[in-house]
C-alpha positions as CSV (number, residue, x, y, z in Angstrom):
1,M,71.7,125.7,86.9
2,T,70.5,129.3,86.7
3,Q,68.8,130.8,89.7
4,T,65.8,132.9,89.3
5,F,64.9,135.6,91.7
6,P,61.6,137.4,92.3
7,Q,60.9,140.7,90.7
8,A,62.1,143.9,92.3
9,E,60.0,145.4,95.0
10,A,60.0,148.7,96.7
11,L,62.6,148.9,99.5
12,E,60.0,150.4,101.9
13,A,57.6,147.5,101.3
14,L,60.4,144.9,101.8
15,L,61.5,146.6,105.1
16,R,57.9,146.7,106.4
17,R,57.3,143.0,105.4
18,H,60.5,141.9,107.0
19,A,60.1,143.9,110.2
20,A,57.0,141.8,111.3
21,G,56.2,143.8,114.4
22,R,59.7,145.1,115.1
23,D,60.8,148.6,114.5
24,L,61.8,149.6,111.0
25,P,65.5,150.4,110.5
26,R,66.2,154.1,110.9
27,H,68.7,154.3,108.2
28,V,69.5,151.9,105.3
29,P,72.8,152.9,103.6
30,K,72.8,153.0,99.8
31,L,76.1,152.7,97.9
32,R,77.2,151.8,94.4
33,L,78.5,148.2,94.2
34,A,81.3,149.5,92.0
35,D,82.5,151.8,94.7
36,A,82.4,149.1,97.3
37,L,84.3,146.8,95.1
38,A,86.9,149.4,94.3
39,T,87.5,150.4,97.9
40,G,86.8,147.0,99.5
41,H,84.6,148.8,102.1
42,D,80.9,148.8,102.7
43,P,78.7,149.3,105.8
44,L,78.1,145.5,106.3
45,R,81.6,144.5,105.4
46,L,80.2,142.2,102.7
47,I,83.0,142.7,100.2
48,E,85.6,141.7,102.7
49,Y,83.5,138.8,103.9
50,F,83.0,137.3,100.4
51,R,86.7,137.9,99.5
52,D,87.6,135.9,102.6
53,L,85.4,133.1,101.4
54,D,86.8,133.3,97.8
55,V,83.4,134.2,96.4
56,K,83.8,136.5,93.4
57,I,81.4,139.4,93.4
58,A,81.6,141.4,90.1
59,N,78.0,142.7,89.8
60,L,74.6,142.8,91.5
61,E,73.6,139.4,90.2
62,D,76.7,137.9,91.7
63,L,75.9,139.5,95.1
64,L,72.3,138.3,94.9
65,A,73.4,134.8,94.1
66,A,76.0,134.7,96.9
67,C,73.4,135.8,99.4
68,A,71.1,133.1,98.1
69,D,73.7,130.3,98.4
70,S,72.3,127.4,100.4
71,G,75.4,127.5,102.7
72,E,74.9,131.2,103.5
73,E,73.1,131.6,106.8
74,E,74.1,135.1,107.8
75,L,72.9,137.1,104.8
76,E,69.7,137.5,102.8
77,G,69.6,139.3,99.5
78,Y,66.6,140.8,97.8
79,R,66.1,142.5,94.4
80,V,64.7,146.0,95.0
81,E,64.0,148.8,92.6
82,A,67.3,150.5,93.3
83,G,69.5,147.3,93.1
84,V,70.1,144.6,95.7
85,A,69.1,145.0,99.4
86,V,71.1,142.8,101.8
87,F,70.0,141.9,105.3
88,L,72.5,140.9,107.9
89,V,70.5,138.3,109.9
90,T,72.8,138.3,112.9
91,D,72.2,141.9,113.8
92,G,69.4,143.2,111.7
93,Q,71.3,145.7,109.6
94,W,70.5,146.5,106.0
95,A,72.3,148.0,103.0
96,V,71.3,148.6,99.4
97,F,73.8,148.1,96.6
98,T,73.1,150.0,93.4
99,R,74.6,150.0,89.9
């Protein structure tokens, strides 16, 4: 079954919508997914996390699908104009992965 995701939205609009009365994040790191995959490092440690779970992430669609998995409770993924924004629910951190 193929998952469909909503159209991309502006990151700023997503952050405002998601903040719901809380402060907006001061900084949202942006990095190329290819760089994160090559080094195994990213600000949210997602690459390491998914590797530990044996979830293959090769592109932005894989990342979006992994975040949308019904068993995934710690992460939320959103398509944004620049790529995929990921929200770490447990501590409110964001990162944007680009092509």
